[in-house]
N, CA, C and O atoms as a GROMACS GRO file, in nm:
protein
  540
    1UNK      N    1   7.344  -4.261   0.157
    1UNK     CA    2   7.321  -4.263   0.014
    1UNK      C    3   7.389  -4.145  -0.044
    1UNK      O    4   7.410  -4.140  -0.166
    2UNK      N    5   7.429  -4.040   0.044
    2UNK     CA    6   7.496  -3.927   0.006
    2UNK      C    7   7.661  -3.944  -0.046
    2UNK      O    8   7.722  -3.879  -0.130
    3UNK      N    9   7.711  -4.070   0.048
    3UNK     CA   10   7.855  -4.124  -0.013
    3UNK      C   11   7.833  -4.166  -0.137
    3UNK      O   12   7.882  -4.105  -0.232
    4UNK      N   13   7.755  -4.281  -0.156
    4UNK     CA   14   7.727  -4.323  -0.279
    4UNK      C   15   7.726  -4.239  -0.367
    4UNK      O   16   7.804  -4.243  -0.462
    5UNK      N   17   7.630  -4.140  -0.351
    5UNK     CA   18   7.632  -4.021  -0.490
    5UNK      C   19   7.733  -3.973  -0.509
    5UNK      O   20   7.778  -3.983  -0.623
    6UNK      N   21   7.804  -3.908  -0.415
    6UNK     CA   22   7.926  -3.859  -0.410
    6UNK      C   23   8.041  -3.957  -0.489
    6UNK      O   24   8.118  -3.896  -0.563
    7UNK      N   25   8.054  -4.066  -0.481
    7UNK     CA   26   8.161  -4.162  -0.527
    7UNK      C   27   8.120  -4.168  -0.665
    7UNK      O   28   8.209  -4.166  -0.751
    8UNK      N   29   7.970  -4.177  -0.708
    8UNK     CA   30   7.948  -4.206  -0.844
    8UNK      C   31   7.964  -4.077  -0.913
    8UNK      O   32   7.961  -4.075  -1.036
    9UNK      N   33   7.983  -3.950  -0.832
    9UNK     CA   34   8.011  -3.830  -0.937
    9UNK      C   35   8.151  -3.811  -0.939
    9UNK      O   36   8.194  -3.712  -0.997
   10UNK      N   37   8.230  -3.891  -0.885
   10UNK     CA   38   8.394  -3.899  -0.898
   10UNK      C   39   8.471  -3.846  -0.776
   10UNK      O   40   8.594  -3.850  -0.770
   11UNK      N   41   8.380  -3.786  -0.665
   11UNK     CA   42   8.433  -3.739  -0.547
   11UNK      C   43   8.465  -3.829  -0.441
   11UNK      O   44   8.403  -3.827  -0.335
   12UNK      N   45   8.555  -3.904  -0.465
   12UNK     CA   46   8.608  -4.023  -0.384
   12UNK      C   47   8.656  -3.985  -0.249
   12UNK      O   48   8.630  -4.064  -0.158
   13UNK      N   49   8.726  -3.869  -0.219
   13UNK     CA   50   8.796  -3.828  -0.122
   13UNK      C   51   8.645  -3.791  -0.025
   13UNK      O   52   8.635  -3.825   0.093
   14UNK      N   53   8.566  -3.737  -0.079
   14UNK     CA   54   8.453  -3.692   0.014
   14UNK      C   55   8.321  -3.798   0.045
   14UNK      O   56   8.237  -3.790   0.135
   15UNK      N   57   8.334  -3.898  -0.065
   15UNK     CA   58   8.227  -4.004  -0.061
   15UNK      C   59   8.253  -4.123   0.008
   15UNK      O   60   8.166  -4.191   0.061
   16UNK      N   61   8.404  -4.156   0.007
   16UNK     CA   62   8.429  -4.331   0.069
   16UNK      C   63   8.418  -4.274   0.265
   16UNK      O   64   8.382  -4.361   0.345
   17UNK      N   65   8.441  -4.179   0.300
   17UNK     CA   66   8.444  -4.161   0.447
   17UNK      C   67   8.304  -4.158   0.468
   17UNK      O   68   8.279  -4.222   0.570
   18UNK      N   69   8.214  -4.117   0.421
   18UNK     CA   70   8.046  -4.104   0.434
   18UNK      C   71   7.994  -4.297   0.430
   18UNK      O   72   7.913  -4.354   0.502
   19UNK      N   73   8.066  -4.342   0.336
   19UNK     CA   74   8.020  -4.482   0.327
   19UNK      C   75   8.073  -4.550   0.424
   19UNK      O   76   7.998  -4.639   0.463
   20UNK      N   77   8.177  -4.544   0.481
   20UNK     CA   78   8.251  -4.573   0.605
   20UNK      C   79   8.143  -4.553   0.717
   20UNK      O   80   8.079  -4.643   0.770
   21UNK      N   81   8.135  -4.414   0.746
   21UNK     CA   82   8.025  -4.385   0.840
   21UNK      C   83   7.916  -4.446   0.860
   21UNK      O   84   7.886  -4.492   0.970
   22UNK      N   85   7.823  -4.458   0.727
   22UNK     CA   86   7.730  -4.533   0.732
   22UNK      C   87   7.721  -4.682   0.779
   22UNK      O   88   7.634  -4.725   0.854
   23UNK      N   89   7.832  -4.763   0.722
   23UNK     CA   90   7.844  -4.875   0.779
   23UNK      C   91   7.890  -4.899   0.947
   23UNK      O   92   7.859  -5.004   1.003
   24UNK      N   93   7.953  -4.812   1.004
   24UNK     CA   94   7.964  -4.801   1.128
   24UNK      C   95   7.824  -4.805   1.187
   24UNK      O   96   7.803  -4.882   1.281
   25UNK      N   97   7.740  -4.738   1.146
   25UNK     CA   98   7.605  -4.731   1.230
   25UNK      C   99   7.534  -4.861   1.207
   25UNK      O  100   7.460  -4.920   1.286
   26UNK      N  101   7.579  -4.907   1.049
   26UNK     CA  102   7.484  -5.077   1.043
   26UNK      C  103   7.550  -5.140   1.159
   26UNK      O  104   7.474  -5.177   1.248
   27UNK      N  105   7.692  -5.162   1.180
   27UNK     CA  106   7.733  -5.274   1.244
   27UNK      C  107   7.748  -5.230   1.400
   27UNK      O  108   7.800  -5.307   1.481
   28UNK      N  109   7.703  -5.114   1.435
   28UNK     CA  110   7.694  -5.082   1.564
   28UNK      C  111   7.529  -5.113   1.635
   28UNK      O  112   7.497  -5.105   1.754
   29UNK      N  113   7.453  -5.146   1.531
   29UNK     CA  114   7.317  -5.146   1.559
   29UNK      C  115   7.205  -5.031   1.588
   29UNK      O  116   7.095  -5.026   1.644
   30UNK      N  117   7.272  -4.962   1.534
   30UNK     CA  118   7.207  -4.810   1.559
   30UNK      C  119   7.084  -4.811   1.479
   30UNK      O  120   7.007  -4.721   1.512
   31UNK      N  121   7.037  -4.895   1.372
   31UNK     CA  122   6.992  -4.884   1.249
   31UNK      C  123   6.923  -5.035   1.239
   31UNK      O  124   6.971  -5.147   1.259
   32UNK      N  125   6.750  -4.978   1.188
   32UNK     CA  126   6.685  -5.102   1.194
   32UNK      C  127   6.725  -5.211   1.100
   32UNK      O  128   6.822  -5.181   1.029
   33UNK      N  129   6.666  -5.349   1.079
   33UNK     CA  130   6.762  -5.449   0.983
   33UNK      C  131   6.696  -5.407   0.845
   33UNK      O  132   6.775  -5.433   0.754
   34UNK      N  133   6.555  -5.340   0.789
   34UNK     CA  134   6.546  -5.322   0.710
   34UNK      C  135   6.639  -5.185   0.638
   34UNK      O  136   6.678  -5.180   0.522
   35UNK      N  137   6.656  -5.096   0.730
   35UNK     CA  138   6.752  -4.963   0.700
   35UNK      C  139   6.883  -5.028   0.683
   35UNK      O  140   6.942  -5.001   0.578
   36UNK      N  141   6.937  -5.104   0.762
   36UNK     CA  142   7.069  -5.152   0.726
   36UNK      C  143   7.083  -5.228   0.611
   36UNK      O  144   7.194  -5.227   0.559
   37UNK      N  145   6.979  -5.305   0.550
   37UNK     CA  146   7.002  -5.367   0.435
   37UNK      C  147   7.010  -5.260   0.315
   37UNK      O  148   7.081  -5.288   0.218
   38UNK      N  149   6.938  -5.134   0.317
   38UNK     CA  150   6.959  -5.035   0.238
   38UNK      C  151   7.062  -4.970   0.245
   38UNK      O  152   7.105  -4.943   0.133
   39UNK      N  153   7.137  -4.921   0.347
   39UNK     CA  154   7.275  -4.861   0.351
   39UNK      C  155   7.387  -4.966   0.300
   39UNK      O  156   7.469  -4.928   0.217
   40UNK      N  157   7.389  -5.106   0.354
   40UNK     CA  158   7.457  -5.183   0.300
   40UNK      C  159   7.473  -5.204   0.148
   40UNK      O  160   7.580  -5.218   0.089
   41UNK      N  161   7.340  -5.202   0.092
   41UNK     CA  162   7.347  -5.207  -0.064
   41UNK      C  163   7.418  -5.108  -0.126
   41UNK      O  164   7.503  -5.116  -0.213
   42UNK      N  165   7.359  -4.989  -0.054
   42UNK     CA  166   7.417  -4.860  -0.133
   42UNK      C  167   7.574  -4.834  -0.087
   42UNK      O  168   7.637  -4.762  -0.164
   43UNK      N  169   7.634  -4.876   0.011
   43UNK     CA  170   7.764  -4.889   0.066
   43UNK      C  171   7.846  -4.966  -0.050
   43UNK      O  172   7.940  -4.908  -0.104
   44UNK      N  173   7.810  -5.095  -0.087
   44UNK     CA  174   7.863  -5.188  -0.174
   44UNK      C  175   7.847  -5.104  -0.268
   44UNK      O  176   7.946  -5.032  -0.278
   45UNK      N  177   7.744  -5.074  -0.365
   45UNK     CA  178   7.751  -5.022  -0.465
   45UNK      C  179   7.850  -4.914  -0.523
   45UNK      O  180   7.887  -4.894  -0.638
   46UNK      N  181   7.884  -4.841  -0.380
   46UNK     CA  182   7.961  -4.700  -0.365
   46UNK      C  183   8.096  -4.800  -0.418
   46UNK      O  184   8.147  -4.800  -0.530
   47UNK      N  185   8.129  -4.874  -0.312
   47UNK     CA  186   8.260  -4.936  -0.313
   47UNK      C  187   8.295  -4.998  -0.470
   47UNK      O  188   8.399  -4.991  -0.536
   48UNK      N  189   8.196  -5.047  -0.493
   48UNK     CA  190   8.198  -5.103  -0.670
   48UNK      C  191   8.257  -5.007  -0.774
   48UNK      O  192   8.347  -5.017  -0.858
   49UNK      N  193   8.154  -4.887  -0.726
   49UNK     CA  194   8.186  -4.772  -0.843
   49UNK      C  195   8.340  -4.735  -0.803
   49UNK      O  196   8.426  -4.754  -0.890
   50UNK      N  197   8.379  -4.687  -0.682
   50UNK     CA  198   8.510  -4.655  -0.661
   50UNK      C  199   8.643  -4.759  -0.699
   50UNK      O  200   8.761  -4.726  -0.714
   51UNK      N  201   8.584  -4.890  -0.708
   51UNK     CA  202   8.693  -4.999  -0.735
   51UNK      C  203   8.777  -5.029  -0.611
   51UNK      O  204   8.898  -5.052  -0.611
   52UNK      N  205   8.686  -5.026  -0.490
   52UNK     CA  206   8.725  -5.024  -0.353
   52UNK      C  207   8.679  -5.169  -0.281
   52UNK      O  208   8.599  -5.197  -0.191
   53UNK      N  209   8.766  -5.244  -0.363
   53UNK     CA  210   8.717  -5.392  -0.341
   53UNK      C  211   8.762  -5.421  -0.175
   53UNK      O  212   8.682  -5.469  -0.095
   54UNK      N  213   8.886  -5.388  -0.142
   54UNK     CA  214   8.922  -5.414  -0.006
   54UNK      C  215   8.803  -5.353   0.100
   54UNK      O  216   8.757  -5.420   0.192
   55UNK      N  217   8.764  -5.224   0.073
   55UNK     CA  218   8.672  -5.189   0.161
   55UNK      C  219   8.531  -5.262   0.149
   55UNK      O  220   8.470  -5.294   0.250
   56UNK      N  221   8.490  -5.283   0.043
   56UNK     CA  222   8.377  -5.374   0.017
   56UNK      C  223   8.377  -5.495   0.083
   56UNK      O  224   8.277  -5.538   0.141
   57UNK      N  225   8.508  -5.567   0.076
   57UNK     CA  226   8.521  -5.700   0.160
   57UNK      C  227   8.514  -5.722   0.315
   57UNK      O  228   8.463  -5.815   0.377
   58UNK      N  229   8.588  -5.600   0.364
   58UNK     CA  230   8.614  -5.568   0.505
   58UNK      C  231   8.409  -5.533   0.555
   58UNK      O  232   8.356  -5.597   0.646
   59UNK      N  233   8.346  -5.445   0.487
   59UNK     CA  234   8.243  -5.435   0.526
   59UNK      C  235   8.134  -5.568   0.515
   59UNK      O  236   8.043  -5.586   0.596
   60UNK      N  237   8.163  -5.654   0.402
   60UNK     CA  238   8.098  -5.738   0.405
   60UNK      C  239   8.116  -5.841   0.511
   60UNK      O  240   8.029  -5.900   0.574
   61UNK      N  241   8.240  -5.849   0.520
   61UNK     CA  242   8.299  -5.954   0.668
   61UNK      C  243   8.188  -5.916   0.764
   61UNK      O  244   8.095  -5.985   0.807
   62UNK      N  245   8.221  -5.779   0.788
   62UNK     CA  246   8.188  -5.703   0.922
   62UNK      C  247   7.993  -5.720   0.908
   62UNK      O  248   7.928  -5.751   1.008
   63UNK      N  249   7.932  -5.698   0.787
   63UNK     CA  250   7.783  -5.740   0.792
   63UNK      C  251   7.748  -5.888   0.836
   63UNK      O  252   7.670  -5.924   0.925
   64UNK      N  253   7.847  -5.986   0.726
   64UNK     CA  254   7.796  -6.115   0.764
   64UNK      C  255   7.818  -6.162   0.896
   64UNK      O  256   7.759  -6.262   0.936
   65UNK      N  257   7.908  -6.089   0.976
   65UNK     CA  258   7.927  -6.127   1.137
   65UNK      C  259   7.795  -6.077   1.188
   65UNK      O  260   7.715  -6.151   1.244
   66UNK      N  261   7.780  -5.978   1.172
   66UNK     CA  262   7.635  -5.914   1.253
   66UNK      C  263   7.548  -5.992   1.200
   66UNK      O  264   7.487  -6.053   1.288
   67UNK      N  265   7.506  -6.024   1.062
   67UNK     CA  266   7.388  -6.132   1.036
   67UNK      C  267   7.401  -6.270   1.099
   67UNK      O  268   7.291  -6.322   1.122
   68UNK      N  269   7.495  -6.337   1.130
   68UNK     CA  270   7.523  -6.464   1.186
   68UNK      C  271   7.477  -6.434   1.327
   68UNK      O  272   7.409  -6.522   1.379
   69UNK      N  273   7.498  -6.339   1.390
   69UNK     CA  274   7.482  -6.291   1.536
   69UNK      C  275   7.299  -6.296   1.571
   69UNK      O  276   7.250  -6.292   1.684
   70UNK      N  277   7.220  -6.306   1.433
   70UNK     CA  278   7.078  -6.276   1.454
   70UNK      C  279   7.023  -6.362   1.348
   70UNK      O  280   6.976  -6.315   1.244
   71UNK      N  281   7.031  -6.516   1.382
   71UNK     CA  282   7.002  -6.603   1.308
   71UNK      C  283   6.853  -6.624   1.237
   71UNK      O  284   6.825  -6.681   1.132
   72UNK      N  285   6.774  -6.564   1.323
   72UNK     CA  286   6.609  -6.544   1.283
   72UNK      C  287   6.566  -6.429   1.174
   72UNK      O  288   6.448  -6.407   1.148
   73UNK      N  289   6.685  -6.351   1.105
   73UNK     CA  290   6.649  -6.230   1.048
   73UNK      C  291   6.673  -6.267   0.937
   73UNK      O  292   6.779  -6.323   0.910
   74UNK      N  293   6.564  -6.238   0.833
   74UNK     CA  294   6.594  -6.311   0.699
   74UNK      C  295   6.565  -6.181   0.608
   74UNK      O  296   6.505  -6.193   0.501
   75UNK      N  297   6.616  -6.040   0.660
   75UNK     CA  298   6.598  -5.919   0.580
   75UNK      C  299   6.709  -5.933   0.471
   75UNK      O  300   6.690  -5.878   0.363
   76UNK      N  301   6.816  -6.000   0.494
   76UNK     CA  302   6.940  -5.997   0.402
   76UNK      C  303   6.943  -6.121   0.318
   76UNK      O  304   7.042  -6.194   0.317
   77UNK      N  305   6.837  -6.145   0.250
   77UNK     CA  306   6.821  -6.257   0.125
   77UNK      C  307   6.806  -6.190  -0.004
   77UNK      O  308   6.776  -6.071   0.007
   78UNK      N  309   6.818  -6.227  -0.106
   78UNK     CA  310   6.796  -6.155  -0.231
   78UNK      C  311   6.915  -6.070  -0.294
   78UNK      O  312   7.023  -6.114  -0.334
   79UNK      N  313   6.869  -5.936  -0.292
   79UNK     CA  314   6.982  -5.849  -0.386
   79UNK      C  315   7.107  -5.863  -0.251
   79UNK      O  316   7.217  -5.912  -0.279
   80UNK      N  317   7.085  -5.830  -0.148
   80UNK     CA  318   7.206  -5.779  -0.025
   80UNK      C  319   7.265  -5.948  -0.031
   80UNK      O  320   7.387  -5.961  -0.036
   81UNK      N  321   7.204  -6.040  -0.030
   81UNK     CA  322   7.291  -6.186  -0.035
   81UNK      C  323   7.357  -6.208  -0.144
   81UNK      O  324   7.461  -6.273  -0.128
   82UNK      N  325   7.321  -6.162  -0.292
   82UNK     CA  326   7.384  -6.156  -0.405
   82UNK      C  327   7.517  -6.087  -0.413
   82UNK      O  328   7.621  -6.126  -0.467
   83UNK      N  329   7.490  -5.968  -0.341
   83UNK     CA  330   7.625  -5.878  -0.312
   83UNK      C  331   7.714  -5.931  -0.244
   83UNK      O  332   7.828  -5.947  -0.288
   84UNK      N  333   7.671  -5.973  -0.107
   84UNK     CA  334   7.768  -6.023  -0.022
   84UNK      C  335   7.832  -6.159  -0.076
   84UNK      O  336   7.934  -6.181  -0.012
   85UNK      N  337   7.810  -6.246  -0.157
   85UNK     CA  338   7.846  -6.384  -0.214
   85UNK      C  339   7.968  -6.304  -0.304
   85UNK      O  340   8.089  -6.323  -0.296
   86UNK      N  341   7.902  -6.215  -0.384
   86UNK     CA  342   7.965  -6.142  -0.527
   86UNK      C  343   8.116  -6.101  -0.443
   86UNK      O  344   8.221  -6.140  -0.495
   87UNK      N  345   8.122  -6.033  -0.328
   87UNK     CA  346   8.245  -5.989  -0.302
   87UNK      C  347   8.308  -6.069  -0.219
   87UNK      O  348   8.430  -6.062  -0.230
   88UNK      N  349   8.260  -6.156  -0.126
   88UNK     CA  350   8.327  -6.277  -0.090
   88UNK      C  351   8.403  -6.345  -0.169
   88UNK      O  352   8.516  -6.385  -0.140
   89UNK      N  353   8.337  -6.367  -0.289
   89UNK     CA  354   8.389  -6.482  -0.412
   89UNK      C  355   8.521  -6.394  -0.480
   89UNK      O  356   8.613  -6.456  -0.534
   90UNK      N  357   8.523  -6.255  -0.472
   90UNK     CA  358   8.605  -6.195  -0.542
   90UNK      C  359   8.753  -6.190  -0.483
   90UNK      O  360   8.838  -6.119  -0.536
   91UNK      N  361   8.784  -6.270  -0.368
   91UNK     CA  362   8.912  -6.275  -0.310
   91UNK      C  363   8.978  -6.371  -0.373
   91UNK      O  364   9.067  -6.418  -0.301
   92UNK      N  365   8.972  -6.420  -0.480
   92UNK     CA  366   9.056  -6.499  -0.578
   92UNK      C  367   9.068  -6.633  -0.513
   92UNK      O  368   9.139  -6.714  -0.573
   93UNK      N  369   9.015  -6.669  -0.406
   93UNK     CA  370   9.019  -6.806  -0.377
   93UNK      C  371   8.872  -6.895  -0.428
   93UNK      O  372   8.758  -6.862  -0.396
   94UNK      N  373   8.904  -6.997  -0.503
   94UNK     CA  374   8.792  -7.119  -0.523
   94UNK      C  375   8.799  -7.226  -0.479
   94UNK      O  376   8.758  -7.333  -0.523
   95UNK      N  377   8.868  -7.193  -0.361
   95UNK     CA  378   8.862  -7.336  -0.281
   95UNK      C  379   8.780  -7.342  -0.165
   95UNK      O  380   8.776  -7.434  -0.083
   96UNK      N  381   8.708  -7.222  -0.164
   96UNK     CA  382   8.594  -7.199  -0.047
   96UNK      C  383   8.486  -7.213  -0.120
   96UNK      O  384   8.490  -7.162  -0.231
   97UNK      N  385   8.358  -7.285  -0.078
   97UNK     CA  386   8.236  -7.311  -0.108
   97UNK      C  387   8.160  -7.213  -0.037
   97UNK      O  388   8.145  -7.211   0.085
   98UNK      N  389   8.107  -7.120  -0.133
   98UNK     CA  390   8.005  -7.005  -0.026
   98UNK      C  391   7.863  -7.068  -0.068
   98UNK      O  392   7.812  -7.074  -0.180
   99UNK      N  393   7.817  -7.112   0.046
   99UNK     CA  394   7.707  -7.148   0.045
   99UNK      C  395   7.554  -7.071   0.084
   99UNK      O  396   7.529  -6.954   0.053
  100UNK      N  397   7.469  -7.153   0.151
  100UNK     CA  398   7.342  -7.046   0.182
  100UNK      C  399   7.398  -6.971   0.263
  100UNK      O  400   7.486  -7.011   0.340
  101UNK      N  401   7.344  -6.820   0.256
  101UNK     CA  402   7.379  -6.675   0.346
  101UNK      C  403   7.502  -6.674   0.337
  101UNK      O  404   7.574  -6.631   0.426
  102UNK      N  405   7.552  -6.730   0.209
  102UNK     CA  406   7.700  -6.618   0.162
  102UNK      C  407   7.835  -6.707   0.304
  102UNK      O  408   7.947  -6.659   0.324
  103UNK      N  409   7.800  -6.787   0.352
  103UNK     CA  410   7.864  -6.837   0.463
  103UNK      C  411   7.970  -6.917   0.382
  103UNK      O  412   7.937  -6.985   0.285
  104UNK      N  413   8.101  -6.907   0.426
  104UNK     CA  414   8.224  -6.968   0.394
  104UNK      C  415   8.184  -7.119   0.429
  104UNK      O  416   8.127  -7.151   0.534
  105UNK      N  417   8.221  -7.210   0.324
  105UNK     CA  418   8.176  -7.365   0.352
  105UNK      C  419   8.030  -7.408   0.409
  105UNK      O  420   7.996  -7.514   0.461
  106UNK      N  421   7.951  -7.283   0.382
  106UNK     CA  422   7.817  -7.321   0.421
  106UNK      C  423   7.738  -7.430   0.359
  106UNK      O  424   7.801  -7.503   0.283
  107UNK      N  425   7.627  -7.452   0.375
  107UNK     CA  426   7.547  -7.553   0.330
  107UNK      C  427   7.498  -7.490   0.220
  107UNK      O  428   7.469  -7.371   0.203
  108UNK      N  429   7.491  -7.637   0.110
  108UNK     CA  430   7.474  -7.568  -0.039
  108UNK      C  431   7.338  -7.551  -0.056
  108UNK      O  432   7.260  -7.608   0.020
  109UNK      N  433   7.297  -7.475  -0.153
  109UNK     CA  434   7.153  -7.452  -0.182
  109UNK      C  435   7.102  -7.584  -0.235
  109UNK      O  436   7.161  -7.668  -0.303
  110UNK      N  437   6.999  -7.584  -0.195
  110UNK     CA  438   6.887  -7.690  -0.252
  110UNK      C  439   6.799  -7.688  -0.318
  110UNK      O  440   6.700  -7.635  -0.267
  111UNK      N  441   6.782  -7.739  -0.460
  111UNK     CA  442   6.651  -7.745  -0.530
  111UNK      C  443   6.603  -7.851  -0.593
  111UNK      O  444   6.678  -7.947  -0.609
  112UNK      N  445   6.488  -7.854  -0.636
  112UNK     CA  446   6.404  -8.002  -0.666
  112UNK      C  447   6.421  -8.008  -0.826
  112UNK      O  448   6.470  -7.913  -0.887
  113UNK      N  449   6.394  -8.083  -0.867
  113UNK     CA  450   6.404  -8.129  -1.024
  113UNK      C  451   6.319  -8.232  -1.068
  113UNK      O  452   6.355  -8.348  -1.047
  114UNK      N  453   6.207  -8.210  -1.128
  114UNK     CA  454   6.129  -8.311  -1.181
  114UNK      C  455   6.200  -8.415  -1.210
  114UNK      O  456   6.318  -8.384  -1.231
  115UNK      N  457   6.170  -8.554  -1.223
  115UNK     CA  458   6.226  -8.645  -1.291
  115UNK      C  459   6.277  -8.643  -1.411
  115UNK      O  460   6.394  -8.676  -1.432
  116UNK      N  461   6.190  -8.602  -1.509
  116UNK     CA  462   6.234  -8.592  -1.630
  116UNK      C  463   6.292  -8.446  -1.665
  116UNK      O  464   6.296  -8.411  -1.783
  117UNK      N  465   6.329  -8.376  -1.584
  117UNK     CA  466   6.419  -8.224  -1.576
  117UNK      C  467   6.541  -8.214  -1.588
  117UNK      O  468   6.616  -8.290  -1.526
  118UNK      N  469   6.584  -8.125  -1.664
  118UNK     CA  470   6.710  -8.109  -1.684
  118UNK      C  471   6.763  -7.969  -1.589
  118UNK      O  472   6.687  -7.876  -1.561
  119UNK      N  473   6.885  -7.975  -1.554
  119UNK     CA  474   6.946  -7.845  -1.493
  119UNK      C  475   7.074  -7.797  -1.591
  119UNK      O  476   7.148  -7.883  -1.638
  120UNK      N  477   7.094  -7.675  -1.616
  120UNK     CA  478   7.190  -7.625  -1.659
  120UNK      C  479   7.268  -7.526  -1.572
  120UNK      O  480   7.214  -7.440  -1.504
  121UNK      N  481   7.423  -7.550  -1.582
  121UNK     CA  482   7.488  -7.463  -1.498
  121UNK      C  483   7.586  -7.392  -1.628
  121UNK      O  484   7.640  -7.462  -1.713
  122UNK      N  485   7.597  -7.246  -1.624
  122UNK     CA  486   7.641  -7.167  -1.678
  122UNK      C  487   7.748  -7.074  -1.605
  122UNK      O  488   7.709  -6.995  -1.519
  123UNK      N  489   7.884  -7.083  -1.641
  123UNK     CA  490   7.989  -7.034  -1.578
  123UNK      C  491   8.045  -6.914  -1.642
  123UNK      O  492   8.104  -6.929  -1.749
  124UNK      N  493   8.034  -6.787  -1.585
  124UNK     CA  494   8.090  -6.685  -1.659
  124UNK      C  495   8.214  -6.646  -1.602
  124UNK      O  496   8.221  -6.592  -1.492
  125UNK      N  497   8.329  -6.676  -1.687
  125UNK     CA  498   8.477  -6.652  -1.638
  125UNK      C  499   8.492  -6.523  -1.635
  125UNK      O  500   8.601  -6.493  -1.586
  126UNK      N  501   8.406  -6.399  -1.678
  126UNK     CA  502   8.474  -6.246  -1.661
  126UNK      C  503   8.398  -6.208  -1.537
  126UNK      O  504   8.457  -6.127  -1.466
  127UNK      N  505   8.284  -6.246  -1.498
  127UNK     CA  506   8.215  -6.213  -1.367
  127UNK      C  507   8.247  -6.321  -1.251
  127UNK      O  508   8.235  -6.298  -1.131
  128UNK      N  509   8.290  -6.442  -1.307
  128UNK     CA  510   8.296  -6.547  -1.207
  128UNK      C  511   8.171  -6.598  -1.134
  128UNK      O  512   8.159  -6.660  -1.028
  129UNK      N  513   8.072  -6.549  -1.233
  129UNK     CA  514   7.905  -6.592  -1.144
  129UNK      C  515   7.864  -6.728  -1.228
  129UNK      O  516   7.895  -6.754  -1.345
  130UNK      N  517   7.805  -6.790  -1.158
  130UNK     CA  518   7.761  -6.964  -1.214
  130UNK      C  519   7.593  -6.897  -1.224
  130UNK      O  520   7.561  -6.800  -1.156
  131UNK      N  521   7.518  -6.950  -1.298
  131UNK     CA  522   7.385  -6.934  -1.314
  131UNK      C  523   7.338  -7.083  -1.355
  131UNK      O  524   7.378  -7.172  -1.430
  132UNK      N  525   7.217  -7.057  -1.255
  132UNK     CA  526   7.184  -7.234  -1.282
  132UNK      C  527   7.031  -7.240  -1.312
  132UNK      O  528   6.943  -7.187  -1.244
  133UNK      N  529   7.017  -7.298  -1.403
  133UNK     CA  530   6.848  -7.301  -1.499
  133UNK      C  531   6.787  -7.446  -1.449
  133UNK      O  532   6.847  -7.549  -1.479
  134UNK      N  533   6.698  -7.448  -1.393
  134UNK     CA  534   6.631  -7.589  -1.388
  134UNK      C  535   6.511  -7.596  -1.483
  134UNK      O  536   6.438  -7.498  -1.476
  135UNK      N  537   6.472  -7.704  -1.582
  135UNK     CA  538   6.382  -7.701  -1.649
  135UNK      C  539   6.268  -7.847  -1.638
  135UNK      O  540   6.167  -7.852  -1.708
   0.00000   0.00000   0.00000
């Protein structure tokens, strides 16, 4: 977390190497899954603050591979999954479908809808995020 704080304070040359060091520990399996999730979120927030998209994409790809090697693990859902999907989608490619668990060309998310229900899709062109609301 020290790296994230240094980056947010504008001290990039000190903070970015600490972010890399933290993610090396994650991908090497030196940390528990819960701690790995906390570290990953901190690193991605730091990369976003530093406008280091390439670094965020590299660490997201590494973490995705690490997650795929542990199919029974559910610790990287929720906010971490949102970070992973956002970073992967920012590569400029709209030809890839990022499905469940942010896997390229992965299975689509499923949701149920009442017979008389409606679904609303809202796309934000600035953030490139899609919001889905069922009623």
